[in-house]
N, C-alpha and C positions, 0 to 999 in steps of 0.2 A: 601521277601529277603532271600536268602540262607546264613545261618550262621553256622560256625563250632565252637563248644565249646570243649575246651581241659581242662582236669583236671587230676592231679595226687595227691592223698591224702597222709595222714600220714602213710598208710600201705606200700606205695611205690611199689605197685603191678605192676604198669605200667601206661601208659597214656590212659585214657578213652577219646575217640573222638566221638563226636556226630554231625552229619550233619542234620540240621533242616531247614524247611521253616517257616518263621515267618511273620505274617500279623497282623495289628492292633497295639495297644499299651498296654492298660491295661484292661479296662472293655470289650473291643472288641477284645482282644488278641486271636489269633489262632496260635498254634504251631504244625506243622506236622513233625514227625520224618521220615527222609529219610534213614539214616544209623547210626549204632553205632558199635564200635569195640574197644577192648582194645589191645594196642600194648606194649608188655613187654619192659622194659629197657634192654640194654645189661648188662649182669651180673656185669661187672666191674663198670659201671656207677651206677647201683643200689647199689652196696656195698659202693661206695664213698658217695652216698647220705645218706645211713644209718649211716655211720661213722660220717659224719658231724652232722646229727640229734642227734647222741649220744654224741656230744660234743667233739669229737676228734679234735685236733688242725689241722688247714689247712692254708697254706700261701695264701696271696691275689692273687698271680699268679695262684695257683692251683684252688682257688675258681672261679676266672675269667674263667679259662679253663673249669671248670665244668659247670658254667653258660652257656657258649657257647655250650658245648656238649649237654646239656639238651635241649636247644633251637633247635638244629638240630634234636634231637629225636622227638620233638614236630612237627617240620616242616615235617619230614618224615611221621608222622601220618596224617597230613593234606593232603599230596599228595596221601596217600593210601586210605583215607576214601571217596574221591570224585569219583563217578562213571564216566566212560568215557563220555565225552561230557558235563559234569556238573561241573561248577566252582563256589565256594562260593564267596560272595562279602565281607564277614567280618569274622574275627576270634576273639573269646573271649578266651584268655588263662589265666587260673588261675596260671599256673606255678607250681613249686614244693616248698612247704614250707620246709625250713630248720631250722627256728627258729621263735618262737612266744612267745612274752612277753606281757601278758594282761595289759591293762591300770589299774592303781591304783590311789587312791586318791592323787591328786596333781602331778601326773606324767603320761605323755602320754605313750601309749603302743608302741610296736614295733613288726613288723611282716615282715619277709624276705622270699620272694618267688624268686626263680631263674629259668632261662630259658628265656632269654631276648626276649621281644616282638619285638624289632627292628630287631633282627636276624631272627625271624620267618617271619616277614613281608618281609624282603629282600629275604629270601630263597624261599618264596612261591609266591611272587608278590601279596599278599592279605593284605589289611589294617588289622592290628592286634591291639587289645586292651588288655592290661595286667595291672598288679599292681592295682588290684581292692581294696585292703584293706587300702591303705595309706590315701585316702581322708577321710574315716570314722574315722581313727585313729587321723588324724589332727583335726577333729571336736570333739575330746574328746571321741570317741567311742572305742569299743574293736577291731574293724576291723573284727569281727566274732560274730556269723555266718552271712553270707551275703545272704544265699539262702531263708530266710523267705518271702521276698517280691515276689520272683519268685514262691515259693510254693503257696502263697496266690492266685495268678492269674492263676496258672496252675492246682491247685488241690482243690481250695476252693469249698465248698458245700453250697447250699442254706439253708439246714435244720440241718445238723449234725455238732457237735463239733468234730474237727479232730486234731490229732497230726501226723505230718509227721516226722518220726524218721529215720534219716540217721545213718547207722552204718558202718562207714569206720574205719580207725585206731582209730579215736575219734568219739564219738557219739554226734550228735546235733539234736535238735528238733525244730519244728515250731508248735505252737498252733494256730489253725484257728477257730475263732467263725463262726457261720453260716453267710453267705453273706446277709441273710435277715435282720440281726441285723443292727440297725442304727449305722453309723460311724464305720463299722466293721473293716476297715483297722487299725484304731488306737488301736484296741484291740488285734491285732496280737502280739504274744509273741514268743521268741526263745532264746536258749542258748545252750552252749555245755554241755551235760549231764555228760560227763566223758569219761572213756575208752569205745572204741567200740571194734574193733578187736585187738588193740595194745597189750594188756596183754596176750590175748589168743595166738596170733601168736608168741610172744616172749617165752611163756611157751612151746609151741610145739617145737620151735627151740631148746630150752634148753633141753627138755626131750628126744629129738631124736638126740642130738649132731649135729644139723644142717641137718639131713637127710630129715626132713619134715619142711615146713614153715608155715603150717596152718592145722587146723582140718577140713577136708572136710566134709561138712554137719553136723558137730558137732558129728560125729559118735563115736569118742574116748571119748569125754566128756559124751556122753549118757551112756557109760559103767560104769560111776562112780556115787558116791553119793555126793550131795551138803552138805557141813558143814554149817548149818544155823547159828551156833554161830559165825563162822568167818565172814559170810556175815554181820551180825548185828554189829560186831566189826569194820569191814572195812567201813561201811556206816557212822561211826562217824567221818571219815576224814574231814578236814576242807573244802575242795573244795565242797563236796557233800552238805554241810550245808550252803554254801555261797549263798545268793540270787542273781538272775540275775540283771543286765547284767553281764555275765561272759563268759570266753572262756578259753580253755586250749589246751594242745598238748602233744607230747612225752616228753617235758621238765619236765612234772610232771608224766604222766602215761607211763613211759619207763622202762629201765633196773633196775634202783635203786628201783623203786616202786615195780616191780615184785619180786626183791630179798627180799624185806621186807615182801611181801605176802608169799613167799616161806618159809621164816623163821618162820612166824606165823603158816604155814601149814606143818611143818616138819613131823608131825605125820601122814600125809595123804599119801595114795598110789597115784601113778601118775594120774590114771584116776579120782580119787576123787579130787585131786588138780585141774585138768583141768576142771572138772565139776563145782567146786566152783569158779574158776576164771572166767569161762564163765557166771555163774550166777551173779557174781558181776556186769557185764555189764547190764544184764537184771534188776537186783534189783535196781541198781543206776538210771536207766531210770525211772522205776516205782516210786521210792522214790522221784525223782525230780518232777514228775508230781503231786504227792500228796502234796509236800511242796509248790510248786510255781505256780500252775495253779489255776484259779478261780473255775474250776470244772474239773472232770476227763473226758477224751474224750469218745465219742461214738465209734470212730474207731481210730486205730493206723495204719498208712500206712508206711511200712518199705521200705527202699531202701539202696543201698550200698552193699558191700560184705557180711555183716552180715545177710542180708535178705535171703541168701541161707543156713544159718546155722540153720537146723531144730531144734536142741536141744535148741539153744539160743531163737528161736522163740517160742518154747513151754514153756520155762521158763518165757519169758515175758508175754505170755498169762496167765500163772499161777499167775503171780503177778498182772495182770490187768483183773480179770475174768469178769468184767462188760463191757469190750470193745471188739470189734472184731479186732483181730490182723491180718492184711492183708499185701499186698505189694502195692506199687504205681502202679505196672503193672496191678493189679486187678482194679485199678481206671483209667487205660488208659495211664499211663506214665511209660515208661521203667525203672524198678527199678535198673538196672545195670548202666544206663547212665543218671539218673536224674540229678546228680551233673554237669556233662558235659553240659547237656541241659540248666541248670540254668546259667552257665557262658556264653553260647551262647546268652541267653536272656538278661543277664546283659550288655553284649557288645552291643546288639541291642538297649537297652534303653540308653546306653551312647551315641551311635551314633545319637539317636534322642533327646538328651538332657533331658532325664527323669531320675531323681534320682533313685538309685538302693537300697539304704539302708533304714532301718526302725529304727528311733531313739529309739522307744519303745523297740527294740530288742538289739541294740548295745550300747545304752547309749550315742550316739552322740548328739551334741547340735541341729543338724538340719539334714534334708534330703539333701544329696549332690550327685553330679555326681560321679560315681565310674569308675576308670580306666584311664589309660594313652593311648592316641591314637598314633599309629605309622603308618603313611600313606606312600605309595609308591611314 
């Protein structure tokens, strides 16, 4: 079955589209990548999304218009990713997260993605599945992270203990025990580790007055020195010490958080501050592994935009000297489009009535079907 996965993360870099051929279901699953590309948002739409994510007020009429505009951007990506003479049978669209409120004791969580699946289906003529998080939230879960089950069947290893670490705007991990272990799926763990690229990108925007939006390859941060005392101070923050299941977003690791970090680091030169805020992502990932995993991994497989940040990768390797820090591409799965591929697979599972969440990861009461189906 040809399936397109669509994903735009908290960095709002653009729409990642992946066209894949899927066969089998779980233990016999085969996923072959056909095409993958990122389609940037028009600048005005990207700015609107960032404004909404930052908490700026918006009328319902304007939110509805933005919802529609994003859906058409996603539909454009669908049209462009398909080679001539090839048409997908199904679309899995994560949409664009604009608000995420994790579940707390006695209160259901809330997560809002926009980019209407019904509009995508109508515009492309392809059955579309979206709204993947709601069913897990209604079952008492965090609604995130949702990719661990896909990681388990796409990247699991018979012998090695793995961590699949996505570094988008927010970082999230999946711990995979060896598939040879008895009842291995029930031992899969996952959570949002904290900031991914969010604080780094915001820092670069602030330090360059908007002339740059990210630190390419981590080259600027590599010119600075990490303030280890600040790292140790920042790791005392409540989120890092809270056990899973847990999830987070720009609501926590956004402008206000960065401003507080900058105030703590007022004595640092720009390069040193950027090096330190970059190391916070690496250190928080490693710290969470040590706190919450049954054992440290043999290998860490990186994906997302942060996998291209060589300074960040080197810092993470320094924090986890016993593990081989690689990318999912080195394990055969495109590290730039892994998340989009994951939502293609989640849509495929929904179409085949296979639950897509893992209660051990999200805290849901049970495994449930994920996604709302929009048929033509």
